[in-house]
C-alpha positions as a printed NumPy array, in Angstrom:
array([[ 31.532,  18.74 ,  -1.876],
       [ 32.102,  21.406,   0.715],
       [ 34.526,  24.3  ,   0.299],
       [ 36.397,  23.052,   3.388],
       [ 37.026,  19.682,   1.733],
       [ 38.423,  21.405,  -1.363],
       [ 40.648,  23.742,   0.679],
       [ 41.868,  20.834,   2.833],
       [ 43.005,  19.097,  -0.349],
       [ 44.403,  22.112,  -2.231],
       [ 45.007,  24.874,   0.392],
       [ 44.547,  27.765,  -2.085],
       [ 42.574,  28.644,  -5.193],
       [ 45.763,  28.527,  -7.226],
       [ 46.501,  25.092,  -5.746],
       [ 43.102,  23.942,  -6.932],
       [ 43.779,  25.469, -10.327],
       [ 47.1  ,  23.595, -10.506],
       [ 45.307,  20.347,  -9.658],
       [ 42.692,  20.927, -12.346],
       [ 45.472,  21.793, -14.825],
       [ 47.402,  18.594, -14.078],
       [ 44.296,  16.469, -14.501],
       [ 43.266,  18.185, -17.743],
       [ 46.781,  18.039, -19.189],
       [ 47.43 ,  14.397, -18.386],
       [ 43.881,  13.118, -18.749],
       [ 44.217,  10.902, -15.686],
       [ 45.475,  10.905, -12.099],
       [ 48.833,   9.252, -12.854],
       [ 51.638,  11.513, -11.597],
       [ 53.989,  10.694, -14.483],
       [ 55.125,  13.837, -16.306],
       [ 54.251,  14.345, -19.966],
       [ 57.714,  13.275, -21.092],
       [ 57.169,   9.869, -19.43 ],
       [ 53.718,   9.298, -20.916],
       [ 53.499,   6.374, -23.374],
       [ 52.217,   8.599, -26.188],
       [ 55.11 ,  11.066, -25.768],
       [ 57.676,   8.262, -25.559],
       [ 56.174,   6.852, -28.771],
       [ 56.69 ,  10.233, -30.454],
       [ 60.314,  10.467, -29.323],
       [ 61.141,   6.887, -30.295],
       [ 59.504,   6.965, -33.737],
       [ 62.203,   6.472, -36.405],
       [ 60.443,   8.392, -39.201],
       [ 60.557,  12.218, -38.856],
       [ 57.324,  12.675, -40.844],
       [ 55.563,  10.235, -38.55 ],
       [ 56.98 ,  12.071, -35.501],
       [ 55.223,  15.216, -36.718],
       [ 51.938,  13.377, -37.364],
       [ 52.026,  11.709, -33.954],
       [ 52.844,  14.85 , -31.984],
       [ 50.137,  16.768, -33.841],
       [ 47.516,  14.087, -33.237],
       [ 48.27 ,  13.747, -29.532],
       [ 48.611,  17.513, -29.07 ],
       [ 45.141,  18.107, -30.48 ],
       [ 43.694,  15.531, -28.076],
       [ 45.392,  17.307, -25.163],
       [ 44.238,  20.738, -26.329],
       [ 40.641,  19.588, -26.368],
       [ 41.042,  18.837, -22.649],
       [ 43.095,  21.863, -21.597],
       [ 41.512,  24.687, -23.603],
       [ 38.955,  25.849, -21.031],
       [ 41.255,  25.654, -17.991],
       [ 44.124,  27.28 , -19.876],
       [ 42.083,  30.445, -20.388],
       [ 41.361,  30.549, -16.646],
       [ 45.038,  30.116, -15.698],
       [ 46.181,  32.772, -18.149],
       [ 43.571,  35.232, -16.852],
       [ 44.408,  34.473, -13.22 ],
       [ 48.136,  34.904, -13.88 ],
       [ 47.695,  38.65 , -14.249],
       [ 46.234,  39.061, -10.739],
       [ 47.658,  36.177,  -8.692],
       [ 51.362,  35.425,  -8.128],
       [ 50.82 ,  31.669,  -7.71 ],
       [ 48.83 ,  31.535, -10.937],
       [ 51.532,  33.584, -12.673],
       [ 54.108,  31.043, -11.513],
       [ 51.913,  28.222, -12.823],
       [ 51.542,  30.008, -16.183],
       [ 55.334,  30.446, -16.398],
       [ 55.849,  26.759, -15.554],
       [ 53.35 ,  25.721, -18.225],
       [ 55.195,  27.827, -20.797],
       [ 58.66 ,  26.532, -19.908],
       [ 57.567,  22.881, -19.71 ],
       [ 55.737,  23.208, -23.011],
       [ 58.796,  24.715, -24.73 ],
       [ 61.022,  21.954, -23.329],
       [ 58.644,  19.297, -24.646],
       [ 58.647,  20.896, -28.104],
       [ 62.445,  20.939, -28.012],
       [ 62.501,  17.202, -27.21 ],
       [ 60.329,  16.531, -30.274],
       [ 62.535,  18.692, -32.506],
       [ 65.665,  17.013, -31.12 ],
       [ 64.181,  13.629, -32.05 ],
       [ 63.587,  14.869, -35.601],
       [ 67.102,  16.341, -35.791],
       [ 68.654,  13.109, -34.492],
       [ 67.064,  11.319, -37.45 ],
       [ 68.377,  13.974, -39.872],
       [ 64.815,  15.063, -40.62 ],
       [ 65.054,  18.828, -40.095],
       [ 65.241,  21.14 , -43.082],
       [ 68.805,  21.813, -44.137],
       [ 70.1  ,  24.884, -42.325],
       [ 67.264,  24.95 , -39.776],
       [ 68.817,  25.055, -36.296],
       [ 67.185,  23.134, -33.452],
       [ 66.499,  26.365, -31.509],
       [ 64.644,  27.951, -34.435],
       [ 62.781,  24.709, -35.219],
       [ 61.749,  24.494, -31.56 ],
       [ 60.359,  28.022, -31.696],
       [ 58.421,  27.164, -34.867],
       [ 56.896,  24.01 , -33.377],
       [ 56.22 ,  25.831, -30.096],
       [ 54.322,  28.55 , -31.973],
       [ 52.313,  26.171, -34.152],
       [ 51.509,  23.895, -31.218],
       [ 50.974,  26.646, -28.662],
       [ 47.621,  26.542, -26.885],
       [ 47.025,  30.166, -27.944],
       [ 47.124,  29.057, -31.595],
       [ 44.557,  26.37 , -30.796],
       [ 42.351,  28.838, -28.911],
       [ 42.517,  31.379, -31.737],
       [ 41.656,  28.973, -34.542],
       [ 39.411,  26.496, -32.728],
       [ 37.606,  28.644, -30.176],
       [ 37.681,  32.059, -31.853],
       [ 37.505,  31.157, -35.544],
       [ 35.436,  27.985, -35.2  ],
       [ 37.822,  25.456, -36.721],
       [ 36.997,  21.862, -35.872],
       [ 39.602,  19.737, -34.149],
       [ 39.978,  17.756, -37.373],
       [ 40.541,  20.926, -39.443],
       [ 43.092,  22.215, -36.934],
       [ 44.92 ,  18.871, -36.887],
       [ 45.101,  18.744, -40.689],
       [ 46.432,  22.324, -40.897],
       [ 48.87 ,  21.865, -38.025],
       [ 50.298,  18.633, -39.478],
       [ 50.746,  20.112, -42.953],
       [ 52.223,  23.377, -41.677],
       [ 54.597,  21.722, -39.209],
       [ 55.828,  19.297, -41.873],
       [ 56.331,  22.117, -44.371],
       [ 58.166,  24.307, -41.86 ],
       [ 60.326,  21.665, -40.187],
       [ 61.006,  18.679, -42.419],
       [ 63.39 ,  18.098, -45.319]])
């Protein structure tokens, strides 16, 4: 493929990066946002809080296996390119909002630890599920996806659930 073809489709390097991000995050070319994806809807509609945690962990690990490499590129580019910085900020805010939706589903089912506010629980899930946590343990420390998933599920359940 020629550079002209790529630039005709994406206009800028950051536009190309955004396109690669969207494809890696969603795993397909469907334009539906994460919150409309069948797997995310399944998480939010699950009646059992413990199962909500297991489902979000399982699907999050699958996503992280796709996004890990491109995430490092976006984060690095965000320090030198305004468009990439805006993309990084959007990724962070969307990710936090999605974690809040999961926590709200748990809270609605009376599954949060007694005295744990939704805002604090969201921050906990956001931290445990953050791509940086995945990159540190999987990429830097050599944890397998299965090991990470087991740890993440156990830790999230211990931190969030009654």
